[in-house]
N, C-alpha and C positions, 0 to 999 in steps of 0.2 A: 361490538365496540362500545355499547352503552356503559358497560362496567368500567372499561378503560377511561371513558369520558368522565364518569363520576369520580373515580380516584384521582384523575388528573386535575379536575376542578377543585378538589379538596385542598390542593396545594395553594390555591388562590383564595380559599374561603376566609383566611385570616384578614384579608383586606376588607375593611369596612365599606368600601365603595362597591364591592361585588354583590349583586342581587340576583337571585334565581327565581324565575317564574315558570310554573308548569301548568298545563291545561288539564289538571286532574289525572296526570299520568306519571309513571315512574315507580310504581309500587314494587316492592321487593327488589329494588335496584338502587334507588336514590336516597334511601334512608340515612346512610352515612353523611351525605351532603346536607340533608335536612337537619341532622343533629348538630353538625358543625356550624351551620349558618343561622340557626334559630329563626328569629323574626325576619331575617333577610331571605328566607326560603318561603315563597308565596305560592300557595295553590290558588290560582286564579279561577279554577272551575272550568266548566265547558263553555267558555266565553272567550274564544281566541281573539276576536276583534278587539275586545276590551283589553285583553292581556297585552297585545302589541301596543295599543295606545298608552296604557299605563307604563309600559317599559320605555316608550318614547319620552314620556314625562320624566321618568327617573333618569334617563340618559341626559336629558336637557338640564337637569339639576346637578349634573356632575357625577352621577353614579354609573356603574358598569353592569347593565342588565344582560342576563342570559335567558332566552325564551325557549322553552322546551315542549315538544309534543311529537306525536306521530307525524311523519313528514308532510302529508297533504294537509293536515290540520294546522300546520305552522306556516305554510306558504300560500296555500290556495284559499282557505276560508278567510283569512285576514288580509288578503292581497291589497285591498284599498288602503288599509291602515299602514301596511308596510310601505306602500308607495308614498302616501301623503305625510305620514308622521315620522317615518325613519329615513327613507331614501332622499326625499326632497330636502330634508334638513341635515343630511349627512351625519346622523347620530351614531355613536359607537355602541351599537347593540348587536348581539349575536343570536340569530335564529338557529336553533338546533333541531333538525328533523331526523327522527329515528326511523329506520326501515326504508331507505331510499330505493328507488326502482320498484321491483316486484317483491321487496323484502317482506311484506306482510301476506304474501302468498294467497291462501284460500280465502282470506278475508275480502278479497275482490278489489274491483276497480276503485271503490271509494277510499281504500286504504293504500293504494299504489301511488307512487310518486314518479311518473314517467315524463313529466315536463317541468320539473321543479327548478333546476338551475337555469334552463332556457328561459322560463318565464321571469324569474327573478333578475336575470342579467339584462332584461330590457329596461330595468330601472337604473337611473344614474346613481353613481356612488356605491352601487352594490357589488360585493365580492363574494366568491363561492370557494369553499374548501371541501374537497372530496378525498378523505384518506383512503389509501389502498388496503392497509393492514391495521390491525388493532395497535400494533407497536408504533404506528404513525401518530396516534391520537395525542399522546402527551406533548409532542413537539408542536402539533397544530394548536392545541389549547394554549400552550405557552405563548405562541405567536398572537393568538386572538386576544389574550389578556391585555396586550398593548396596542391592539389594532384600533385605528381612529376613524373607521368607517363602518357602515352597516355590513354585516356579513351573514352568510348562510353556511352552516356546517352540516353536511350530509353524512349521516352514520349508517352503517349496515353491519351485516354479520361478517366478521373477519374470516377469510379463507386462505390463510397462510399455508403453503404446501409443507408437508412434513420434511424436516431436514433442510429447508431453504433458509439461508441467512438473509434476513430482510436488511437491505442497505439503509443507511441513515436517511431520515426524511429530508426531502427537497421537493420544490415545486415540480421539477422534472427529474426522472430517474430512468436509467436503462437497467432493466432487471435481468435480461438474458442477452447473450451475444452469440452470433453465428454467421453463417454464410447465406442465410435465407432472407425472406422478405422482412419488411419493417412493419411492426404492429404498434399501434398506439391505443392503450386501454385506459378507461376511466373508472376509478372506484374498485369495489370488491370483486367485480367480474374478472379482474386481472389474475386473482389467485389461482383458480383452476387452469387458466391459460398458461401460467408459469409452469405448473406441474406438467402440462402437456408438452410445452416447449423443451423442457429439460429431458424429456424422453426421446427427442429426436436426435439423430446424429448431428454433429456440429456443423457439417456442410449444409444441412437443411434447417438448422435451428434459426428461428426468427430473432431479429433484434427487437425485443419487446420493451417498449417505453410506456411509462405511466405519467400522466399529468394530474396534479392534485389541486391546482389553484387556477381559478377562472375569474375574469375572462383571459383569454390567451392574448398577451401583449408582446411577448418575445418568444422566439424559438431558439433553443440551444444550437450552437454551431455543430455539435456532434450529431444531433438529430437530423439537421438538414443534410449533413454529409452522408448519413446512413440512407436517407431517402434518395439522394442524388445517385449514390453508387449502386443501389439496388434497383432503382426505378420503380419501386413499389411502396404502397402505403395502405394498410388495412386498419381502419378505426373501429373499435368495439366499445360500445357504451350502453348501459342500461337506462336509456333515455330516448325520447322520440327523436326522429331525424331533425325535425324543425327546431332550431335553437340549440342543437346539440354541438358537441365538440367536433364532430365530423364537418359541419358547416364552418365552424370557426377556423379549423386548421386548414381547410381548403382555401379559404379566403387569404389567410396569412401566407400560405405557400405561393399562391398566384401573385400576390402583391410583391413577392420577392423574385418572381420570374421562375419559380420552380413548378414543374408539372410532371409528376411521376407517370410512367407509361401505364401502370395499373394502379387504380385506386378503387377501394370498396369501403362501404360504411355499413357496418352491422349494428343495428340499433333496435330499441323496443318497438314492436309492431302491434301493440295492442293485444288482441285476443283472437288469433287466427282461427282457432277451433270453436270459439264461442264458449269455452269453458274456463273455469278458474282452477288453479292448482298451486303447487309449491313454487317457490322462486326458481328452483331447478327446472321444473316443468315449463315455466314461461320462457326461461332462457333457451331451452331446447326448441320450443316453438319458433323463437325468433332467430335461431341459428347462431346464437352467441355462446353455446356450450363448447367445451374443448374439442369434441369429436367433429362438430361442424366447422370450427376454425381450422382444424387439422386438414379436413377435406378441401377447404378453400385454398390453403397453402399448397397442397399437393396438386390441385388443378392449375394454379399459377406456375408451378414448376414444369408441368407438362406443356403449358403454353410456351414457356421460355425455351424449352428444348424442341419445340415444333411438333409435338406429338398430337396436339389437337388445335383446332382453329381458335384464334384469339377472339 
């Protein structure tokens, strides 16, 4: 998604109010943006706390700063500055974290972002955008160009299934329909699940939804209807359980008096084996890979038909 982000932001580069700050990252990717923005493209160096505070000052003066780094370096290292300088003053600056979740693979826990949007959403005025596919990025960037609050944009590797027509971007979308359970996925982890879902017969195919904007303040009527009619909900996200979408969605459903008979939350579970590996490896360890999700759905079908104990 990093390339889609670069080319999308180029469209806004002619606006003299747009300023881009990077923590000494983006080489062999952001050069077109650097060339277009000139002095408004600032390499702040490996000094993320200072970079956020500078961006806050720029925003306070009427400019529109974008703050870019590897995800944990843009939300965890400068968390105090995000809290005090951006969120408390409700300034329109965008934090852009590349490689959300286990995106940086074998580089290990220091480079993984497993609690990013949960931590940031504890701050007032903060909003989060988690595109599902690379094709979503231009629409998200266009929306953020006019956004009047601090925001976090979580980027990852787009995993669009071959031959799948990505529907137009929206905060909530249903990607597959069928007679099976309801799934709610967050971010790029949805791509491989779409491919798996499309392989299932229609009577078993899940109603797969994705949510891309947080916090969750509204639930689509169609989503509630799907959950109510199926009596199931499986949430999948590359984020820790605490502060994740699973907790947010459970709260919102309970407030509306909705309680599916079967609910499960598949999330990042750290490092079960004590080893680091690729993003795919970590997803498999946590049970969020397509094969594990397919097995979970099959188990639910067996429970529904009384073949095994609930």
